DRENTORKOL-3810 file (N, C-alpha, C; in nm, 4 decimals):
REM DRENTORKOL-3810
@n.u->0.0843; n.v->-0.1175; n.w->0.0000; ca.u->0.0000; ca.v->0.0000; ca.w->0.0000; c.u->0.0888; c.v->0.1239; c.w->0.0000
@n.u->0.0675; n.v->0.2106; n.w->-0.0965; ca.u->0.1451; ca.v->0.3343; ca.w->-0.1048; c.u->0.0724; c.v->0.4456; c.w->-0.0326
@n.u->0.1503; n.v->0.5389; n.w->0.0233; ca.u->0.0926; ca.v->0.6481; ca.w->0.0981; c.u->0.1798; c.v->0.7719; c.w->0.0789
@n.u->0.1153; n.v->0.8869; n.w->0.0760; ca.u->0.1859; ca.v->1.0142; ca.w->0.0696; c.u->0.1416; c.v->1.0967; c.w->0.1893
@n.u->0.2383; n.v->1.1504; n.w->0.2627; ca.u->0.2096; ca.v->1.2341; ca.w->0.3790; c.u->0.2815; c.v->1.3660; c.w->0.3587
@n.u->0.2113; n.v->1.4754; n.w->0.3776; ca.u->0.2722; ca.v->1.6074; ca.w->0.3664; c.u->0.2759; c.v->1.6765; c.w->0.5010
@n.u->0.3836; n.v->1.7493; n.w->0.5263; ca.u->0.3971; ca.v->1.8274; ca.w->0.6493; c.u->0.4186; c.v->1.9711; c.w->0.6062
@n.u->0.3305; n.v->2.0585; n.w->0.6493; ca.u->0.3392; ca.v->2.1978; ca.w->0.6066; c.u->0.2977; c.v->2.2922; c.w->0.7188
@n.u->0.3392; n.v->2.4157; n.w->0.7058; ca.u->0.3022; ca.v->2.5211; ca.w->0.8002; c.u->0.3324; c.v->2.6544; c.w->0.7352
@n.u->0.2620; n.v->2.7558; n.w->0.7753; ca.u->0.2870; ca.v->2.8891; ca.w->0.7209; c.u->0.3860; c.v->2.9675; c.w->0.8069
@n.u->0.4314; n.v->2.9075; n.w->0.9157; ca.u->0.5202; ca.v->2.9758; ca.w->1.0090; c.u->0.6548; c.v->2.9026; c.w->1.0143
@n.u->0.7623; n.v->2.9784; n.w->1.0168; ca.u->0.8960; ca.v->2.9194; ca.w->1.0263; c.u->0.9212; c.v->2.8654; c.w->1.1668
@n.u->1.0095; n.v->2.7671; n.w->1.1752; ca.u->1.0593; ca.v->2.7131; ca.w->1.3022; c.u->0.9502; c.v->2.6524; c.w->1.3898
@n.u->0.8520; n.v->2.5875; n.w->1.3278; ca.u->0.7476; ca.v->2.5197; ca.w->1.4053; c.u->0.7752; c.v->2.3711; c.w->1.4230
@n.u->0.8792; n.v->2.3192; n.w->1.3598; ca.u->0.9137; ca.v->2.1788; ca.w->1.3759; c.u->0.8759; c.v->2.0904; c.w->1.2584
@n.u->0.8536; n.v->2.1502; n.w->1.1416; ca.u->0.8136; ca.v->2.0725; ca.w->1.0232; c.u->0.9175; c.v->1.9663; c.w->0.9877
@n.u->1.0441; n.v->2.0033; n.w->0.9895; ca.u->1.1504; ca.v->1.9101; ca.w->0.9531; c.u->1.1586; c.v->1.7958; c.w->1.0533
@n.u->1.1516; n.v->1.8266; n.w->1.1806; ca.u->1.1562; ca.v->1.7241; ca.w->1.2843; c.u->1.0393; c.v->1.6274; c.w->1.2700
@n.u->0.9197; n.v->1.6803; n.w->1.2493; ca.u->0.8013; ca.v->1.5959; ca.w->1.2324; c.u->0.8152; c.v->1.5097; c.w->1.1075
@n.u->0.8614; n.v->1.5679; n.w->0.9964; ca.u->0.8754; ca.v->1.4920; ca.w->0.8716; c.u->0.9763; c.v->1.3783; c.w->0.8871
@n.u->1.0903; n.v->1.4049; n.w->0.9499; ca.u->1.1910; ca.v->1.3001; ca.w->0.9715; c.u->1.1343; c.v->1.1908; c.w->1.0612
@n.u->1.0639; n.v->1.2285; n.w->1.1675; ca.u->1.0082; ca.v->1.1291; ca.w->1.2596; c.u->0.8999; c.v->1.0439; c.w->1.1935
@n.u->0.8139; n.v->1.1052; n.w->1.1123; ca.u->0.7107; ca.v->1.0277; ca.w->1.0409; c.u->0.7767; c.v->0.9303; c.w->0.9436
@n.u->0.8765; n.v->0.9781; n.w->0.8699; ca.u->0.9456; ca.v->0.8915; ca.w->0.7734; c.u->1.0173; c.v->0.7766; c.w->0.8440
@n.u->1.0839; n.v->0.8063; n.w->0.9549; ca.u->1.1557; ca.v->0.7023; ca.w->1.0290; c.u->1.0582; c.v->0.6004; c.w->1.0865
@n.u->0.9459; n.v->0.6459; n.w->1.1396; ca.u->0.8457; ca.v->0.5538; ca.w->1.1953; c.u->0.7866; c.v->0.4657; c.w->1.0860
@n.u->0.7647; n.v->0.5225; n.w->0.9680; ca.u->0.7088; ca.v->0.4453; ca.w->0.8567; c.u->0.8064; c.v->0.3388; c.w->0.8085
@n.u->0.9364; n.v->0.3679; n.w->0.8150; ca.u->1.0377; ca.v->0.2748; ca.w->0.7654; c.u->1.0803; c.v->0.1725; c.w->0.8703
@n.u->1.0603; n.v->0.2045; n.w->0.9966; ca.u->1.1093; ca.v->0.1194; ca.w->1.1045; c.u->1.0370; c.v->-0.0152; c.w->1.1064
@n.u->1.1131; n.v->-0.1213; n.w->1.1043; ca.u->1.0576; ca.v->-0.2544; ca.w->1.1136; c.u->0.9831; c.v->-0.3011; c.w->0.9891
@n.u->0.9986; n.v->-0.2310; n.w->0.8783; ca.u->0.9332; ca.v->-0.2730; ca.w->0.7544; c.u->1.0398; c.v->-0.2969; c.w->0.6485
@n.u->0.9992; n.v->-0.3562; n.w->0.5405; ca.u->1.0902; ca.v->-0.3753; ca.w->0.4287; c.u->1.0527; c.v->-0.2820; c.w->0.3141
@n.u->0.9785; n.v->-0.1786; n.w->0.3450; ca.u->0.9360; ca.v->-0.0836; ca.w->0.2429; c.u->1.0335; c.v->0.0324; c.w->0.2376
@n.u->1.0518; n.v->0.0860; n.w->0.1174; ca.u->1.1370; ca.v->0.2041; ca.w->0.1022; c.u->1.0541; c.v->0.3274; c.w->0.1348
@n.u->1.1136; n.v->0.4157; n.w->0.2100; ca.u->1.0481; ca.v->0.5413; ca.w->0.2442; c.u->1.1306; c.v->0.6531; c.w->0.1843
@n.u->1.0629; n.v->0.7388; n.w->0.1103; ca.u->1.1283; ca.v->0.8504; ca.w->0.0429; c.u->1.0870; c.v->0.9798; c.w->0.1117
@n.u->1.1843; n.v->1.0586; n.w->0.1516; ca.u->1.1604; ca.v->1.1863; ca.w->0.2178; c.u->1.2048; c.v->1.2955; c.w->0.1211
@n.u->1.1097; n.v->1.3771; n.w->0.0755; ca.u->1.1369; ca.v->1.4801; ca.w->-0.0246; c.u->1.1200; c.v->1.6167; c.w->0.0400
@n.u->1.2225; n.v->1.6991; n.w->0.0323; ca.u->1.2170; ca.v->1.8353; ca.w->0.0862; c.u->1.1783; c.v->1.9309; c.w->-0.0257
@n.u->1.0582; n.v->1.9853; n.w->-0.0179; ca.u->1.0100; ca.v->2.0803; ca.w->-0.1180; c.u->1.0087; c.v->2.2226; c.w->-0.0632
@n.u->1.0845; n.v->2.2456; n.w->0.0406; ca.u->1.0884; ca.v->2.3764; ca.w->0.1050; c.u->1.1466; c.v->2.4824; c.w->0.0125
@n.u->1.0858; n.v->2.5988; n.w->0.0144; ca.u->1.1403; ca.v->2.7132; ca.w->-0.0591; c.u->1.2291; c.v->2.7980; c.w->0.0306
@n.u->1.2382; n.v->2.7606; n.w->0.1558; ca.u->1.3218; ca.v->2.8322; ca.w->0.2514; c.u->1.4566; c.v->2.7633; c.w->0.2657
@n.u->1.5214; n.v->2.7837; n.w->0.3794; ca.u->1.6524; ca.v->2.7211; ca.w->0.4033; c.u->1.6425; c.v->2.5692; c.w->0.3969
@n.u->1.7504; n.v->2.5052; n.w->0.3539; ca.u->1.7501; ca.v->2.3594; ca.w->0.3391; c.u->1.7831; c.v->2.2909; c.w->0.4721
@n.u->1.6898; n.v->2.3010; n.w->0.5656; ca.u->1.7080; ca.v->2.2496; ca.w->0.7011; c.u->1.7194; c.v->2.0973; c.w->0.7023
@n.u->1.6427; n.v->2.0295; n.w->0.6190; ca.u->1.6473; ca.v->1.8828; ca.w->0.6160; c.u->1.7880; c.v->1.8341; c.w->0.5825
@n.u->1.8483; n.v->1.8918; n.w->0.4808; ca.u->1.9843; ca.v->1.8542; ca.w->0.4418; c.u->2.0804; c.v->1.8751; c.w->0.5579
@n.u->2.0694; n.v->1.9885; n.w->0.6240; ca.u->2.1580; ca.v->2.0196; ca.w->0.7351; c.u->2.1347; c.v->1.9252; c.w->0.8524
@n.u->2.0084; n.v->1.8994; n.w->0.8840; ca.u->1.9746; ca.v->1.8135; ca.w->0.9976; c.u->2.0256; c.v->1.6719; c.w->0.9789
@n.u->2.0225; n.v->1.6221; n.w->0.8556; ca.u->2.0683; ca.v->1.4857; ca.w->0.8283; c.u->2.2165; c.v->1.4793; c.w->0.7940
@n.u->2.2841; n.v->1.5942; n.w->0.7931; ca.u->2.4278; ca.v->1.5969; ca.w->0.7674; c.u->2.4652; c.v->1.5652; c.w->0.6244
@n.u->2.3761; n.v->1.5999; n.w->0.5303; ca.u->2.4024; ca.v->1.5729; ca.w->0.3894; c.u->2.4855; c.v->1.6842; c.w->0.3285
@n.u->2.5664; n.v->1.6541; n.w->0.2273; ca.u->2.6462; ca.v->1.7583; ca.w->0.1628; c.u->2.5569; c.v->1.8551; c.w->0.0856
@n.u->2.6082; n.v->1.9742; n.w->0.0670; ca.u->2.5361; ca.v->2.0763; ca.w->-0.0105; c.u->2.5231; c.v->2.0321; c.w->-0.1551
@n.u->2.4050; n.v->2.0508; n.w->-0.2110; ca.u->2.3808; ca.v->2.0196; ca.w->-0.3518; c.u->2.3549; c.v->2.1522; c.w->-0.4226
@n.u->2.4387; n.v->2.1901; n.w->-0.5192; ca.u->2.4186; ca.v->2.3189; ca.w->-0.5856; c.u->2.2877; c.v->2.3192; c.w->-0.6653
@n.u->2.2305; n.v->2.4368; n.w->-0.6859; ca.u->2.1065; ca.v->2.4440; ca.w->-0.7633; c.u->2.1305; c.v->2.3987; c.w->-0.9070
@n.u->2.0237; n.v->2.3554; n.w->-0.9710; ca.u->2.0347; ca.v->2.3135; ca.w->-1.1103; c.u->2.0690; c.v->2.4316; c.w->-1.1996
@n.u->2.1558; n.v->2.4096; n.w->-1.2928; ca.u->2.1924; ca.v->2.5121; ca.w->-1.3897; c.u->2.0958; c.v->2.5044; c.w->-1.5080
@n.u->2.0824; n.v->2.6117; n.w->-1.5851; ca.u->1.9893; ca.v->2.6097; ca.w->-1.6985; c.u->2.0088; c.v->2.4910; c.w->-1.7923
@n.u->2.1346; n.v->2.4489; n.w->-1.8139; ca.u->2.1584; ca.v->2.3379; ca.w->-1.9065; c.u->2.1147; c.v->2.2029; c.w->-1.8493
@n.u->2.0934; n.v->2.1953; n.w->-1.7166; ca.u->2.0471; ca.v->2.0700; ca.w->-1.6566; c.u->1.9032; c.v->2.0821; c.w->-1.6067
@n.u->1.8357; n.v->2.1900; n.w->-1.6417; ca.u->1.6977; ca.v->2.2082; ca.w->-1.5958; c.u->1.6134; c.v->2.0895; c.w->-1.6396
@n.u->1.5324; n.v->2.0424; n.w->-1.5496; ca.u->1.4483; ca.v->1.9276; ca.w->-1.5777; c.u->1.5111; c.v->1.7973; c.w->-1.5329
@n.u->1.6400; n.v->1.7976; n.w->-1.5045; ca.u->1.7061; ca.v->1.6772; ca.w->-1.4549; c.u->1.6893; c.v->1.6712; c.w->-1.3037
@n.u->1.6424; n.v->1.5586; n.w->-1.2542; ca.u->1.6222; ca.v->1.5441; ca.w->-1.1101; c.u->1.7556; c.v->1.5147; c.w->-1.0422
@n.u->1.7790; n.v->1.5737; n.w->-0.9237; ca.u->1.9009; ca.v->1.5411; ca.w->-0.8497; c.u->1.8928; c.v->1.3964; c.w->-0.8012
@n.u->2.0078; n.v->1.3355; n.w->-0.7847; ca.u->2.0109; ca.v->1.1963; ca.w->-0.7388; c.u->1.9692; c.v->1.1897; c.w->-0.5921
@n.u->1.8905; n.v->1.0882; n.w->-0.5568; ca.u->1.8530; ca.v->1.0738; ca.w->-0.4160; c.u->1.9726; c.v->1.0269; c.w->-0.3344
@n.u->1.9650; n.v->1.0491; n.w->-0.2044; ca.u->2.0693; ca.v->1.0080; ca.w->-0.1117; c.u->2.0059; c.v->0.9100; c.w->-0.0137
@n.u->2.0705; n.v->0.7962; n.w->0.0102; ca.u->2.0208; ca.v->0.7030; ca.w->0.1112; c.u->2.0877; c.v->0.7358; c.w->0.2429
@n.u->2.0054; n.v->0.7590; n.w->0.3451; ca.u->2.0533; ca.v->0.7979; ca.w->0.4775; c.u->2.0180; c.v->0.6874; c.w->0.5753
@n.u->2.1148; n.v->0.6472; n.w->0.6577; ca.u->2.0889; ca.v->0.5512; ca.w->0.7641; c.u->2.0868; c.v->0.6271; c.w->0.8957
@n.u->1.9726; n.v->0.6224; n.w->0.9637; ca.u->1.9584; ca.v->0.6914; ca.w->1.0921; c.u->2.0229; c.v->0.6092; c.w->1.2030
@n.u->2.0327; n.v->0.6676; n.w->1.3217; ca.u->2.1024; ca.v->0.6046; ca.w->1.4337; c.u->2.0490; c.v->0.4654; c.w->1.4668
@n.u->1.9203; n.v->0.4428; n.w->1.4487; ca.u->1.8614; ca.v->0.3131; ca.w->1.4838; c.u->1.8624; c.v->0.2143; c.w->1.3676
@n.u->1.9371; n.v->0.2454; n.w->1.2613; ca.u->1.9501; ca.v->0.1558; ca.w->1.1481; c.u->1.8437; c.v->0.1717; c.w->1.0416
@n.u->1.7475; n.v->0.2601; n.w->1.0634; ca.u->1.6420; ca.v->0.2846; ca.w->0.9653; c.u->1.7012; c.v->0.3588; c.w->0.8467
@n.u->1.6663; n.v->0.3137; n.w->0.7256; ca.u->1.7155; ca.v->0.3797; ca.w->0.6047; c.u->1.6044; c.v->0.4581; c.w->0.5373
@n.u->1.6382; n.v->0.5795; n.w->0.4945; ca.u->1.5466; ca.v->0.6658; ca.w->0.4215; c.u->1.6117; c.v->0.7070; c.w->0.2908
@n.u->1.5329; n.v->0.7182; n.w->0.1863; ca.u->1.5796; ca.v->0.7749; ca.w->0.0606; c.u->1.5398; c.v->0.9220; c.w->0.0639
@n.u->1.6381; n.v->1.0108; n.w->0.0537; ca.u->1.6129; ca.v->1.1542; ca.w->0.0740; c.u->1.6440; c.v->1.2332; c.w->-0.0525
@n.u->1.5524; n.v->1.3211; n.w->-0.0883; ca.u->1.5738; ca.v->1.4200; ca.w->-0.1942; c.u->1.5796; c.v->1.5562; c.w->-0.1255
@n.u->1.6993; n.v->1.6072; n.w->-0.0953; ca.u->1.7078; ca.v->1.7370; ca.w->-0.0280; c.u->1.6753; c.v->1.8516; c.w->-0.1236
@n.u->1.6319; n.v->1.9628; n.w->-0.0672; ca.u->1.6056; ca.v->2.0808; ca.w->-0.1492; c.u->1.7365; c.v->2.1534; c.w->-0.1748
@n.u->1.7314; n.v->2.2485; n.w->-0.2630; ca.u->1.8480; ca.v->2.3326; ca.w->-0.2887; c.u->1.8470; c.v->2.4506; c.w->-0.1937
@n.u->1.9283; n.v->2.5497; n.w->-0.2206; ca.u->1.9335; ca.v->2.6675; ca.w->-0.1350; c.u->1.8072; c.v->2.7517; c.w->-0.1508
@n.u->1.7857; n.v->2.8395; n.w->-0.0540; ca.u->1.6713; ca.v->2.9303; ca.w->-0.0598; c.u->1.6838; c.v->3.0200; c.w->-0.1834
@n.u->1.5724; n.v->3.0443; n.w->-0.2541; ca.u->1.5798; ca.v->3.1282; ca.w->-0.3741; c.u->1.6101; c.v->3.2734; c.w->-0.3407
@n.u->1.6724; n.v->3.3409; n.w->-0.4331; ca.u->1.7008; ca.v->3.4834; ca.w->-0.4185; c.u->1.5754; c.v->3.5633; c.w->-0.4480
@n.u->1.5494; n.v->3.6632; n.w->-0.3704; ca.u->1.4322; ca.v->3.7496; ca.w->-0.3955; c.u->1.4703; c.v->3.8704; c.w->-0.4765
END
């Protein structure tokens, strides 16, 4: 059974990243299903920082439309997540 869960808020620093990581980890824990955590934030790339992932530069015009490669992350309890981190916050 496939499922999609979204975590959103209109206010910064309410714990969206923490909740999203915990939901993903709980969904993956003790199962043989792959869990994909996608950061669609237009703000700072907190998920990448929280999971200790390297910085991924924004897509250049010549690579527009190409999806960045996912990163497999193993959490402290051995749970694995497939993560698509966001890029940097857009310039205004």
